[in-house]
C-alpha positions as CSV (number, residue, x, y, z in Angstrom):
1,X,-11.1,13.5,-98.0
2,X,-7.5,14.1,-96.8
3,X,-6.8,12.1,-93.7
4,X,-3.4,13.6,-93.2
5,X,-4.9,16.4,-91.0
6,X,-6.1,13.7,-88.6
7,X,-2.7,12.1,-88.1
8,X,-1.7,14.2,-85.1
9,X,-5.0,13.5,-83.4
10,X,-4.7,9.8,-84.1
11,X,-1.1,9.7,-82.7
12,X,-2.2,11.7,-79.6
13,X,-5.1,9.3,-79.0
14,X,-2.9,6.3,-79.4
15,X,-0.3,7.7,-77.0
16,X,-3.1,8.5,-74.4
17,X,-4.5,5.0,-74.6
18,X,-1.1,3.4,-74.4
19,X,-0.2,5.6,-71.4
20,X,-3.4,4.7,-69.6
21,X,-3.0,1.0,-70.3
22,X,0.7,1.1,-69.2
23,X,-0.3,2.8,-65.9
24,X,-3.0,0.2,-65.2
25,X,-0.6,-2.7,-66.0
26,X,2.2,-1.3,-63.8
27,X,-0.3,-0.7,-61.0
28,X,-1.4,-4.3,-61.3
29,X,2.1,-5.7,-61.5
30,X,3.8,-3.6,-58.8
31,X,0.9,-2.9,-56.4
32,X,0.3,-5.1,-53.4
33,X,-3.1,-6.7,-53.2
34,X,-3.9,-7.4,-49.6
35,X,-7.7,-7.4,-49.1
36,X,-9.0,-7.1,-45.5
37,X,-12.4,-6.8,-44.0
38,X,-11.7,-3.2,-43.0
39,X,-10.8,-2.2,-46.6
40,X,-13.9,-3.8,-47.9
41,X,-16.2,-2.0,-45.5
42,X,-18.3,1.0,-46.6
43,X,-16.7,4.4,-46.0
44,X,-18.5,7.7,-45.8
45,X,-16.3,10.7,-45.0
46,X,-14.7,9.0,-42.0
47,X,-18.0,8.3,-40.3
48,X,-19.6,4.9,-40.0
49,X,-22.5,4.6,-42.4
50,X,-25.9,5.0,-40.7
51,X,-29.0,3.5,-42.3
52,X,-29.6,1.9,-45.6
53,X,-27.8,3.1,-48.7
54,X,-30.9,2.4,-50.8
55,X,-33.0,5.0,-49.0
56,X,-35.3,7.1,-51.2
57,X,-34.6,10.8,-51.6
58,X,-37.4,13.3,-51.5
59,X,-38.6,14.6,-54.8
60,X,-37.7,18.1,-53.7
61,X,-34.0,17.1,-53.9
62,X,-34.3,16.2,-57.6
63,X,-36.4,19.3,-58.3
64,X,-33.8,21.6,-56.9
65,X,-31.1,19.8,-58.7
66,X,-33.0,20.1,-62.0
67,X,-33.7,23.8,-61.4
68,X,-30.0,24.4,-60.7
69,X,-29.0,22.7,-64.0
70,X,-31.7,24.7,-65.8
71,X,-30.5,28.1,-64.5
72,X,-26.9,27.0,-65.0
73,X,-27.4,26.2,-68.6
74,X,-29.3,29.4,-69.2
75,X,-26.4,31.2,-67.7
76,X,-24.2,29.7,-70.4
77,X,-26.1,31.8,-73.0
78,X,-24.4,34.9,-71.6
79,X,-21.1,33.8,-73.2
80,X,-21.9,34.2,-76.9
81,X,-23.5,37.6,-76.2
82,X,-20.5,38.7,-74.3
83,X,-18.2,37.4,-77.1
84,X,-19.8,39.6,-79.7
85,X,-20.8,42.5,-77.5
86,X,-18.4,45.0,-79.1
87,X,-19.8,44.2,-82.6
88,X,-23.4,44.5,-81.3
89,X,-22.6,47.9,-79.6
90,X,-21.0,49.1,-82.8
91,X,-24.2,48.4,-84.7
92,X,-26.8,49.5,-82.1
93,X,-26.1,50.0,-78.4
94,X,-29.8,50.0,-77.3
95,X,-30.5,46.7,-79.2
96,X,-27.4,45.1,-77.7
97,X,-28.4,45.9,-74.1
98,X,-32.1,45.4,-74.8
99,X,-31.8,41.8,-76.0
100,X,-29.9,40.9,-72.9
101,X,-32.4,42.8,-70.8
102,X,-35.2,40.7,-72.3
103,X,-33.2,37.5,-71.6
104,X,-32.5,38.4,-68.0
105,X,-36.1,39.5,-67.6
106,X,-37.3,36.1,-68.7
107,X,-34.9,34.4,-66.3
108,X,-36.1,36.7,-63.4
109,X,-39.8,36.0,-64.2
110,X,-39.1,32.3,-64.1
111,X,-37.1,32.6,-60.9
112,X,-39.8,34.7,-59.2
113,X,-42.5,32.2,-60.3
114,X,-40.6,29.3,-58.8
115,X,-39.9,31.3,-55.6
116,X,-43.6,32.0,-55.2
117,X,-44.6,28.4,-55.9
118,X,-42.2,27.3,-53.1
119,X,-40.0,25.2,-55.3
120,X,-36.9,26.3,-53.3
121,X,-38.3,25.4,-49.9
122,X,-36.7,22.2,-48.7
123,X,-39.3,21.3,-46.1
124,X,-43.0,22.1,-46.4
């Protein structure tokens, strides 16, 4: 195995680590450290915090977050199809559009199912 091809990557990694370490060291040496009670207090968008930070979130919050990630990841599968679209159309135009139609159809069926089950309703 020839490691010569990895030399630029190793050099770049070393420079990045050295740069990050130098910035942290300079910040520590040149920065003023003056802790105060006001600096140590919690800060939430300019508003004084209300309530306990360890409050439980509703399961609905996590469900919507997971559904967003799920549909977002499925949307990523459009990229490979779009990248080879011209080659697909050159072979068979109906197949190229049909396979994406099936994919979008599966997404729409899943979305409609979740919509009817009330998965997107925040309060019940």
